[in-house]
VEXPA-723836 format. One record per atom (N, C-alpha, C, CB): residue in one letter; x negated, y, z negated. Coordinates in steps of 0.001 Angstrom, whole numbers, padded with zeros to 6 digits, always signed. Glycine has a CB too. Example, Ala and Ser with C-alpha at 12.3 -4.5 7.8 and 13.67 -1.06 7.14 Angstrom:
A-013190-005690-007800/A-012300-004500-007800/A-013200-003300-007800/A-011308-004473-009046/S-012850-002250-007080/S-013670-001060-007140/S-012900+000030-007870/S-014084-000598-005725/
# end
This chain:
M-097399+194687+047356/M-098257+195417+048376/M-099572+195164+048395/M-098192+196740+048260/H-100480+194673+049278/H-101749+194420+049370/H-102176+195389+050327/H-102047+193067+049684/R-103643+196139+049993/R-104415+196967+050906/R-105438+196249+051474/R-104957+198116+050300/I-105560+196721+052657/I-107011+196135+053676/I-108224+197427+052958/I-106657+196430+056149/R-108887+196925+052359/R-110122+197756+052115/R-111441+197927+053010/R-110569+197302+050977/R-111506+196717+053416/R-112899+196829+054411/R-112397+195525+055163/R-114765+196696+053546/I-112837+195442+056467/I-112971+194745+057483/I-114253+194044+057674/I-112691+195472+058424/S-114796+192850+058096/S-115930+192627+058554/S-116260+192705+059809/S-116211+191718+058229/P-117181+193639+060090/P-117750+193961+061604/P-117942+192778+062487/P-119178+194659+061557/I-118853+191859+061826/I-119279+190914+062447/I-118132+189539+062588/I-120561+190670+061750/Q-117480+189473+061662/Q-116326+188775+061715/Q-115543+188980+063084/Q-115530+189164+060550/A-115047+190464+062679/A-114114+190898+063695/A-114431+191358+065429/A-113578+192026+063005/G-115967+191312+065211/G-116491+191328+066490/G-116448+189793+067112/G-117960+191944+066412/K-116924+188899+066440/K-116507+187050+066979/K-115266+187052+067267/K-116630+185680+065792/V-114411+187336+066648/V-112950+187244+066883/V-112471+187990+068468/V-112190+188072+065498/A-113054+189305+068252/A-113057+189908+069398/A-113609+189372+070397/A-113469+190908+069314/A-114438+188628+070407/A-115228+188359+071677/A-114598+186933+072444/A-116953+188159+071228/V-113778+186217+071484/V-113302+185067+071677/V-111861+185369+072610/V-113151+184347+070233/L-111323+186491+071899/L-110083+187364+072374/L-110296+187720+073663/L-109821+188657+071583/Y-111217+188414+073942/Y-111575+189149+075039/Y-111684+188086+076317/Y-112945+189945+074703/G-112894+187184+075876/G-113265+186071+076538/G-111936+185309+077309/G-113987+185173+075471/L-110905+184784+076584/L-109819+184235+076915/L-108992+185046+077618/L-109267+183770+075944/L-108920+186246+077569/L-108028+187737+078568/L-108749+187603+079357/L-107894+189486+078152/G-110029+187775+079879/G-111024+187872+080943/G-110684+186729+081619/G-112519+187943+080538/A-110612+185252+081033/A-110548+184021+082007/A-109511+184018+082436/A-110767+182751+081585/L-108438+184528+082323/L-107309+184626+082837/L-106895+185429+084060/L-106722+184929+081964/M-108067+186302+084450/M-108513+187277+085308/M-109135+186309+086215/M-109429+188430+084700/V-109795+185614+086172/V-111013+184954+086798/V-110169+184279+088461/V-111768+183457+085451/P-109650+183669+088019/P-108456+182940+089106/P-108223+183781+089972/P-107002+182525+088570/V-107826+185016+089771/V-107119+186024+090620/V-108104+186712+091510/V-106367+187078+089761/L-109175+186896+090655/L-110500+187793+091435/L-111137+186527+092056/L-111807+188796+090231/L-111039+185282+091849/L-111737+184565+092877/L-110967+184225+093884/L-112333+183471+092457/I-109671+183986+094085/I-108711+183988+095088/I-108481+185510+095949/I-107401+183513+094341/V-108815+186806+095334/V-108899+187623+096092/V-110261+187775+096915/V-108536+188566+095436/L-111686+187157+096193/L-112906+187124+097008/L-112746+186353+098102/L-114030+186668+096328/L-111874+185091+097890/L-111904+184414+099069/L-110839+184489+100320/L-111951+183235+098644/A-109826+185374+099907/A-109132+186110+100920/A-110107+187201+101763/A-107930+186855+100180/V-110816+187735+101257/V-111679+188551+102115/V-112649+187686+102995/V-112495+189524+101229/P-112888+188295+104491/P-113353+187257+105274/P-115098+187369+104838/P-112885+187521+107041/D-115777+186110+105172/D-116843+185932+105004/D-117894+187699+105172/D-117035+184669+106025/Q-118443+187863+104243/Q-119309+188987+104167/Q-120869+188889+103788/Q-118704+189802+103258/P-121576+189496+103856/P-123106+189131+103236/P-122665+189642+102229/P-124613+189706+103791/G-123440+189018+101086/G-122965+189291+099527/G-122486+188496+098952/G-122139+190152+099249/M-121318+187916+099533/M-120182+186913+098928/M-120640+186148+097858/M-119643+185886+099936/Q-121944+185499+097558/Q-122149+184919+096680/Q-122544+185474+095074/Q-122879+184279+097250/F-122727+187025+095479/F-122958+187969+094491/F-121706+188378+094095/F-123783+189057+094888/G-120390+188467+094860/G-119342+188708+094354/G-118701+187908+093491/G-118735+188939+095114/I-118957+186282+093799/I-118757+185473+093018/I-119084+185349+091599/I-119079+184767+093510/I-120485+185139+091640/I-121411+185471+090647/I-120941+186842+089686/I-122798+185708+091433/G-120897+187831+090433/G-120287+189139+089791/G-119121+188633+088735/G-119577+190217+091067/V-118014+188151+089310/V-116977+187949+088366/V-117149+187297+087418/V-116047+187518+088756/F-117845+186206+087341/F-118522+185629+086153/F-119184+186373+085092/F-119420+184858+086568/A-119825+187013+085563/A-120836+187920+085018/A-119879+189284+084613/A-122148+188241+086238/M-118839+189609+085204/M-117888+190718+084275/M-117027+189829+083375/M-116750+191795+085283/L-116732+188732+083531/L-116328+187808+082443/L-117213+188103+080969/L-116601+186215+083029/A-118397+187536+081397/A-118985+187955+079975/A-119106+189519+079543/A-120444+187394+079908/L-119586+190173+080493/L-119498+191736+080023/L-118549+192201+079169/L-119312+192590+081059/Y-117157+191535+079671/Y-115947+192037+079077/Y-115885+191730+077616/Y-114760+191479+079764/A-116183+190243+077117/A-116438+189928+076023/A-117452+190614+075108/A-116639+188868+076183/V-118372+191017+075702/V-119658+191412+074683/V-118872+192923+074718/V-121719+191261+075399/V-118628+193687+075487/V-118133+194764+075207/V-116832+195221+074217/V-118009+195055+076268/G-115921+194085+074515/G-115016+194093+073417/G-115338+193823+072024/G-114149+193302+073687/A-116652+192790+071862/A-117097+192343+070633/A-117603+193562+070240/A-118051+191170+070595/V-118321+194253+070797/V-119229+195520+070407/V-118449+196910+070211/V-120339+195770+071603/G-117303+196893+070631/G-116199+197982+070420/G-115635+197762+069235/G-115097+198026+071441/T-115032+196346+069172/T-114490+196059+067902/T-115318+196190+066696/T-114034+194832+067930/M-116518+196072+066661/M-117584+196197+065509/M-117497+197547+064929/M-119100+195957+066012/I-117785+198418+065818/I-117854+200081+065844/I-116371+200420+065237/I-118101+200844+067638/A-115349+199874+065734/A-114290+200306+065016/A-113959+199618+063686/A-113244+200241+065835/A-114489+198538+063183/A-114179+198070+062224/A-114962+199002+061250/A-114367+196687+062251/M-116298+199137+061608/M-117347+199958+060551/M-116887+201815+060512/M-119316+199727+061328/I-115758+202142+061695/I-115513+203439+061457/I-114150+203318+060433/I-115320+204284+062923/Y-113576+202137+060691/Y-112202+201833+059553/Y-112985+201754+058133/Y-111198+200045+059877/N-113981+200897+058043/N-114469+200951+056592/N-115017+202341+056069/N-115608+199915+056427/L-115299+202865+056958/L-116047+204369+056491/L-114650+205413+056132/L-117196+205194+058100/V-113624+205374+056881/V-112361+206140+056641/V-111620+205406+055342/V-111362+206120+058077/A-111199+204150+055454/A-111037+203365+054229/A-111024+203603+053088/A-111645+202693+054121/G-112344+204241+052836/G-113156+204618+051609/G-112982+205973+051076/G-114563+204477+051880/W-112366+206617+051986/W-111983+207772+052032/W-110633+207876+051639/W-112228+208247+053155/V-109500+207270+052532/V-108149+207631+052105/V-107469+206166+051438/V-107245+208273+053520/G-108215+205022+051372/G-107809+203759+050813/G-107450+202995+051380/G-107107+203706+050105/G-107223+202737+052625/G-107122+201680+053630/G-105908+201623+054091/G-107470+200426+053207/I-105145+200745+054369/I-103866+200547+055107/I-103109+199517+054084/I-104110+199904+056759/E-101781+199458+053806/E-101317+199034+052772/E-100067+197964+053766/E-100839+200394+051627/I-100425+196320+053325/I-099263+195922+053838/I-098725+194879+052797/I-099448+195394+055273/D-097092+194580+053227/D-096459+193866+052503/D-096591+192331+053007/D-095171+194419+052441/V-097009+191576+052061/V-096850+190203+052521/V-095926+188884+051883/V-098124+189831+052509/D-095728+188231+052312/D-095074+187181+051278/D-095413+186040+050864/D-094087+186840+051557/
# end
């Protein structure tokens, strides 16, 4: 049995940013197709820029949320000892 006593918030945040970015990137083509299917309206360029801004925001918010979760985990693991895992 091994125990996870601490998670590095910065490292966890970096990994989460990449994962959330990749997941968000999967949605970009779908959102762009939806935007292109809508008839031309004023502000259409902002909609396309908004899609890419949302992708960046999704990655940043995911990273920050993961860092906060890692800090809370570290606090709680100090009280109760952390998660035990069995590895080969």
